[in-house]
C-alpha positions in Angstrom: 108.2 147.8 134.2 107.4 147.3 130.6 109.6 149.1 128.0 107.9 151.2 125.4 108.6 150.0 121.9 110.3 152.1 119.3 108.5 152.7 116.0 109.6 154.0 112.7 107.7 157.3 112.0 109.4 158.3 108.7 112.2 157.6 106.3 114.2 160.2 104.3 115.5 159.1 100.8 119.1 160.0 100.4 119.1 160.7 96.7 122.5 162.5 96.3 125.9 162.0 97.8 125.6 165.5 99.6 122.2 167.0 100.2 119.2 168.0 102.3 116.0 166.2 102.7 113.0 166.8 105.0 109.7 165.2 105.9 106.5 166.6 107.4 104.9 164.5 110.0 101.4 165.9 109.6 99.4 165.4 112.8 102.0 166.8 115.2 102.4 163.6 117.2 103.9 163.9 120.6 107.0 161.7 121.3 109.3 161.3 124.3 112.4 160.2 122.4 113.7 160.3 118.8 116.7 158.7 117.0 118.0 158.2 113.5 119.0 154.9 111.7 120.8 154.8 108.4 120.1 152.1 105.8 122.3 151.4 102.8 125.1 153.8 103.6 127.3 155.5 106.2 125.9 159.0 106.7 127.5 162.1 108.1 124.8 164.4 109.5 125.8 168.1 109.3 122.5 169.4 110.7 119.4 167.6 112.1 116.5 170.0 112.5 113.3 169.2 114.5 110.4 171.6 114.1 107.6 171.5 116.7 103.9 172.4 116.6 104.5 175.5 118.8 106.9 176.9 116.2 110.1 176.0 118.1 113.1 174.7 116.1 115.8 172.5 117.6 119.1 172.1 115.6 121.2 169.0 116.4 124.2 167.3 114.9 125.1 163.6 115.3 128.3 163.4 113.2 128.8 160.0 111.4 126.2 157.2 111.5 127.6 154.0 110.2 125.3 151.5 108.4 123.7 149.3 111.0 124.2 151.8 113.8 121.9 154.5 115.1 122.1 157.8 116.8 121.7 158.1 120.5 118.1 158.6 121.6 117.3 162.3 122.1 114.7 163.4 124.6 112.0 165.7 123.2 109.8 165.4 126.3 106.4 164.8 124.6 106.6 167.9 122.4 104.5 167.7 119.3 106.8 167.2 116.3 105.8 168.6 113.0 108.8 168.0 110.7 112.3 166.7 110.5 115.1 168.0 108.1 118.6 166.6 107.6 121.6 168.0 105.9 123.9 165.1 105.0 126.8 163.5 103.2 126.9 159.8 102.2 130.0 157.6 102.3 130.0 154.2 100.6 126.5 154.4 99.2 124.5 151.5 98.0 121.0 151.1 96.4 118.0 152.0 98.5 119.8 154.3 100.9 117.7 156.1 103.4 117.7 157.6 106.9 114.9 156.2 109.1 113.4 158.3 111.9 112.4 156.3 115.0 110.4 157.5 118.0 109.1 156.4 121.3 105.9 157.8 122.9 
């Protein structure tokens, strides 16, 4: 059985040591799985909010994500995702820090 590839669907700039950032995904694409990958810093996620096309909101937390690691894949069962928001704190920041959002259809 062929494994479905992961693809980066968005990236959130982490502009402050503590903050909130969000991204709208536009077309409301349907995905089976979603995960986060930090780049340029270790990130503590206080709140990870997924907003779906049907108006439903799912609040998640993933604790600390170390640079080079990723969150576990979360099942969203083909629901149409509209936006993602993250409340975060950065430890050991470096230039170009961001939080990438990856999904699998």
